C-alpha positions in Angstrom: 0.0 0.2 -0.4 1.5 3.6 -1.0 0.0 5.1 1.6 1.1 3.0 4.5 3.9 5.2 6.1 5.8 4.8 9.8 6.7 8.1 10.0 8.0 7.7 14.0 10.5 5.3 14.8 10.9 4.0 18.3 14.1 5.5 20.2 17.2 3.2 19.9 19.7 4.5 22.7 18.7 4.9 26.4 16.3 6.8 27.4 14.7 8.1 31.0 11.9 5.7 31.5 9.1 7.7 31.8 10.5 10.0 28.3 11.0 5.8 27.2 7.0 5.5 27.8 5.9 8.9 26.7 8.0 8.3 23.3 6.2 4.6 22.8 2.5 5.6 23.6 2.7 8.4 21.0 4.3 5.6 18.3 1.3 2.7 19.9 -1.5 5.5 19.0 0.3 7.2 15.4 1.0 3.1 14.2 -3.4 2.8 13.8 -3.1 5.3 11.3 -0.9 2.9 8.9 -4.1 0.2 9.1 -5.0 1.0 5.6 -6.6 4.8 6.8 -9.9 2.2 8.4 -11.4 2.8 10.9 -10.8 1.7 14.6 -12.2 -2.0 15.8 -11.7 -3.7 12.1 -8.5 -4.8 13.0 -8.5 -7.5 15.6 -4.7 -7.4 16.0 -5.7 -3.2 17.0 -8.9 -4.6 19.3 -5.9 -6.2 21.2 -3.6 -3.9 22.6 -6.2 -1.2 22.5 -6.6 -1.2 26.3 -3.1 -1.8 26.4 -2.5 1.8 24.8 -5.4 3.3 27.2 -3.7 2.1 29.6 0.1 3.6 29.0 -2.0 6.9 28.0 -2.9 6.6 31.6 -0.1 6.0 33.5 1.6 9.1 31.3 -1.2 11.3 33.0 -0.8 9.9 36.1 3.0 10.8 36.2 2.7 14.5 35.0 3.7 14.0 31.3 0.4 14.3 29.3 2.1 17.5 28.0 5.1 15.6 26.6 2.9 13.2 25.2 0.6 15.7 23.3 3.2 17.0 22.1 4.4 14.0 20.1 1.5 13.2 18.9 1.5 16.7 17.3 4.9 16.0 15.9 4.7 12.7 15.3 1.2 13.3 13.4 2.7 16.0 11.5 6.1 14.8 10.4 3.9 11.7 8.9 0.7 14.1 7.0 3.5 16.1 5.8 4.7 13.3 3.8 1.5 11.9 2.9 0.4 14.8 1.7 3.7 14.8 -0.5 2.9 11.6 -1.6 -0.4 12.7 -2.7 0.7 15.6 -4.4 3.2 13.5 -6.8 0.2 10.9 -7.3 -1.8 13.2 -8.2 0.5 15.5 -10.5 1.5 12.1 -12.5 -1.6 10.6 -12.6 -1.5 7.8 -10.0 -4.3 9.2 -8.4 -7.4 11.4 -9.4 -9.4 14.0 -7.1 -12.2 11.9 -5.7 -9.7 9.4 -4.8 -7.8 12.1 -2.3 -10.7 13.7 -1.1 -12.4 10.1 -0.3 -8.8 9.5 1.6 -9.0 12.4 3.7 -12.4 11.7 5.0 -11.4 8.4 6.0 -8.5 9.9 7.9 -10.7 12.3 9.5 -13.1 9.8 10.6 -10.2 7.7 11.9 -8.8 10.7 13.4 -12.2 11.2 15.0 -11.8 7.8 16.3 -8.5 7.8 18.0 -9.3 11.0 19.8 -11.8 9.8 21.1 -10.8 6.5 22.3 -7.1 7.5 23.2 -6.9 11.7 24.6 -8.4 13.0 27.7 -10.9 15.9 26.8 -10.9 18.0 30.2 -9.4 20.9 31.8 -6.2 19.3 32.6 -5.7 18.4 29.2 -6.7 21.9 27.4 -3.9 23.4 29.9 -1.5 21.6 28.4 -2.3 22.6 24.8 -2.1 25.9 26.2 1.4 25.8 27.3 2.3 23.6 24.1 1.3 26.6 21.6 3.3 29.0 23.6 6.3 27.5 22.3 7.6 28.5 19.4 9.0 25.1 18.2 7.9 22.1 19.0 10.4 19.1 19.2 10.5 15.3 19.6 12.0 14.2 22.9 13.5 11.1 20.3 16.8 10.9 18.7 17.1 13.1 15.4 17.1 10.7 12.1 15.9 11.7 8.5 12.9 12.4 9.6 12.3 15.7 10.1 9.6 18.3 9.6 10.0 20.9 6.3 9.6 23.6 8.4 9.3 24.2 12.3 6.2 23.0 14.4 4.1 25.0 16.0 0.3 24.4 17.5 -2.3 27.6 17.4 -4.0 28.1 20.2 -7.4 28.2 18.0 -7.2 24.9 18.6 -7.6 24.2 22.2 -9.4 21.0 22.3 -7.9 18.1 22.6 -10.2 16.6 19.7 -8.8 18.5 17.0 -5.6 17.6 17.3 -5.4 15.0 14.3 -7.9 16.7 12.4 -6.6 20.2 12.7 -2.8 18.2 12.2 -4.9 16.6 9.1 -6.3 20.2 7.5 -3.6 21.8 7.5 -0.7 19.0 6.2 -2.7 17.0 4.1 -5.6 18.6 3.0 -4.7 22.5 2.8 -2.2 22.2 0.5 -3.7 20.3 -2.1 -7.0 23.1 -2.4 -5.2 25.3 -4.3 -6.1 26.5 -8.1 -2.7 24.4 -8.7 -4.1 21.8 -6.7 -7.3 20.0 -6.8 -9.4 22.9 -7.4 -7.5 22.7 -11.2 -10.0 22.7 -14.3 -8.0 19.4 -14.9 -9.8 17.5 -11.7 -12.2 20.1 -10.5 -14.3 20.4 -13.8 -14.9 16.2 -14.6 -16.2 16.2 -10.3 -18.4 19.3 -11.4 -19.7 18.0 -14.6 -20.6 14.6 -12.6 -20.6 12.8 -16.1 -18.8 9.8 -17.2 -15.3 11.2 -15.6 -14.1 11.9 -18.9 -13.3 16.2 -18.9 -14.9 17.1 -22.0 -16.4 20.2 -22.5 -20.2 18.3 -23.0 -19.5 16.2 -20.0 -22.2 17.8 -17.6 -24.7 16.8 -20.2 -24.1 12.8 -19.3 -26.7 11.7 -17.1 -28.7 14.7 -16.8 -31.8 14.2 -14.1 -29.8 11.7 -12.5 -26.6 12.7 -10.9 -25.8 12.7 -7.0 -22.4 15.6 -7.7 -20.9 13.0 -4.8 -17.2 13.9 -5.1 -18.6 17.3 -6.1 -20.2 17.3 -2.4 -17.3 16.1 -0.6 -15.2 18.4 -1.8 -17.8 21.0 -0.6 -18.1 20.0 2.5 -14.0 19.5 3.0 -13.4 23.2 1.9 -16.3 24.0 4.3 -14.8 22.3 6.8 -11.3 24.2 6.4 -13.3 27.3 6.8 -15.1 27.0 9.9 -11.6 26.1 11.0 -10.5 29.1 10.0 -12.9 31.0 11.6 -11.3 32.3 15.7 -14.7 31.3 17.0 -15.3 27.9 15.4 -12.2 25.5 17.6 -14.3 23.2 19.0 -17.0 22.7 15.8 -15.4 23.0 12.9 -15.8 19.1 12.1 -19.6 18.9 11.7 -21.5 19.2 9.0 -22.3 21.9 6.8 -26.2 22.3 6.7 -28.1 24.1 4.4 -28.6 27.0 3.3 -25.3 27.7 5.1 -23.3 30.4 4.3 -19.6 31.0 4.5 -18.3 31.8 8.3 -16.9 35.4 8.5 -13.2 35.7 9.0 -11.3 38.0 9.9 -7.9 37.5 8.1 -7.0 38.3 4.8 -6.2 35.4 3.4 -8.7 33.4 1.4 -10.5 30.7 2.9 -11.4 27.0 1.2 -15.1 28.8 0.4 -13.7 31.5 -1.8 -11.2 29.4 -3.5 -14.1 27.3 -4.7 -16.0 30.1 -5.2 -13.8 31.4 -7.2 -12.7 28.3 -9.5 -16.7 27.3 -9.9 -17.2 30.9 -11.3 -14.5 30.2 -13.9 -15.6 27.0 -14.7 -19.2 28.0 -15.0 -18.3 30.9 -17.4 -16.1 28.4 -19.6 -19.1 25.9 -20.1 -21.3 28.6 -20.9 -19.2 30.4 -23.2 -18.3 26.9 -24.8 -22.0 26.7 -25.5 -22.5 29.3 -27.4 -19.3 29.5 -29.1 -20.6 26.3 -30.6 -23.9 28.2 -31.5 -22.0 30.8 -33.6 -20.5 28.2 -34.8 -22.5 26.2 -36.2 -24.2 29.4 -37.8 -21.1 30.7 -39.5 -22.5 34.2 -39.4 -25.4 33.5 -41.7 -28.4 35.9 -40.7 -31.2 33.0 -42.2 -30.2 30.8 -39.7 -29.9 32.7 -36.3 -33.6 31.1 -35.8 -31.7 27.8 -36.2 -29.0 29.0 -33.9 -31.3 29.5 -31.4 -33.0 26.4 -32.0 -29.7 24.8 -30.5 -28.2 26.5 -28.4 -31.3 28.0 -26.0 -32.1 24.0 -25.3 -28.0 23.6 -24.2 -28.0 27.5 -22.3 -31.3 26.2 -20.3 -30.1 22.3 -19.2 -26.8 24.2 -18.0 -28.6 26.8 -16.1 -30.7 23.9 -14.4 -27.1 22.0 -14.0 -25.6 24.6 -12.1 -28.6 24.9 -9.9 -28.0 21.4 -9.3 -24.7 22.1 -8.6 -25.6 24.6 -5.8 -28.8 23.3 -4.4 -27.5 18.8 -3.9 -22.9 19.2 -4.1 -23.3 23.1 -2.4 -26.0 22.2 0.3 -27.8 25.7 -1.0 -24.5 27.9 -0.2 -25.7 31.7 -0.5 -22.5 32.5 -1.6 -22.5 29.9 -4.1 -25.4 30.5 -4.8 -25.0 34.3 -6.0 -22.4 33.1 -7.7 -24.7 31.1 -10.1 -26.6 33.9 -10.7 -23.8 35.8 -12.2 -22.4 32.9 -14.1 -26.1 33.0 -16.0 -26.1 36.5 -16.1 -22.6 37.2 -17.6 -23.6 33.7 -20.1 -26.8 34.6 -21.3 -25.2 38.3 -22.1 
C-alpha cells in the first residue's frame, strides 16, 4: 500500500523511563494510521492492543507527562501527514490517483482521527491546559533521537485548537488537505471540472450533459464539505465545532484574516468553470451558424435548450453539492447573467 507510512521510529539509545513511555505510547497511537485508513475496531490485532495503549496514556497522565505526550503526538502526526500530503501531490500530478480518490482518503483520515482521539486522548481541563502550554512554544520538537524523519518547517500549535478532539483533525486539515485546495491542486480544471460535470468521468466540455436528471454530485459534495470544514476551522470562534457537517443554506463563516478561505477559492474556481462551460455552448452556436443571418433561429433552436439545461445543471450543483450555500448561489446567478448576455 503506497499510503502506508511509518514515520515515527522507536528510540535506539538509552532514554529516561518516563520519556521512553511517552515515546512508545505516541508511537503506538500513531501507528494505527498504518491500518490502511480504516476505522478503529476493524482489525482484531489493533483491538487487542487498544486497552494496553489506553493504560499507557493513563499512566502518562498520572505521572504528569500529558503535555510531553500531546507534544509527541503533534510532532509525529505533523511529520506523518506532511509526507502523506507530498505523496498525494506527486500521485495527483502524475495521474496515479484522482481528485475523488484524494477526497475520499482525506474523509477516511478524518473519521479515523475522530475515533483515535475519542479512544485515547483525554478531553478535560488538564488537557486544555496542556495544549495551551504547547501553543506558547515557538517550535515543537520530539524527544526521540534525531533521524531523517524531520519536518519541512518549524512545528507550532495554534491556540485556536484548544480542544484535544482537534489534535489530529487540525493536523490533517493543515498538512494533508490544505496544500491541495489551491488552483494548482484539486481546484485545477483537470481535477475540478470532471467533478462538477458529474458525467462519465471524462474531461470533455460536454461532460455535464451526461446522466442529466440522475446526478448525485457525490465528489463535488465531498469537496464542498471539506472546503466548508476548512473555512470553519479558520474562523476564530469555531475551533470546537469545525468537524460538524455543513447545513443547507449555510453561508461561509466570516473570517478576520485576509487569507483566502477554502470556500472562497472554491467559489472562484466554480465561477471560472461556469463561465467556460457557458461560453463553450454559445461559441458552438455561433460556429454552427457561420454568421448567416437567416439561420439565427436555427442557432437559437440549438443553443437555447443547451443553455437551459446548463442552467438546471448549475442549480442542481448549488442545491445538491453545495448545500444551497448563499455565496455559491450568488455565483450561480453571476455566471448565468454573464452567459446569457
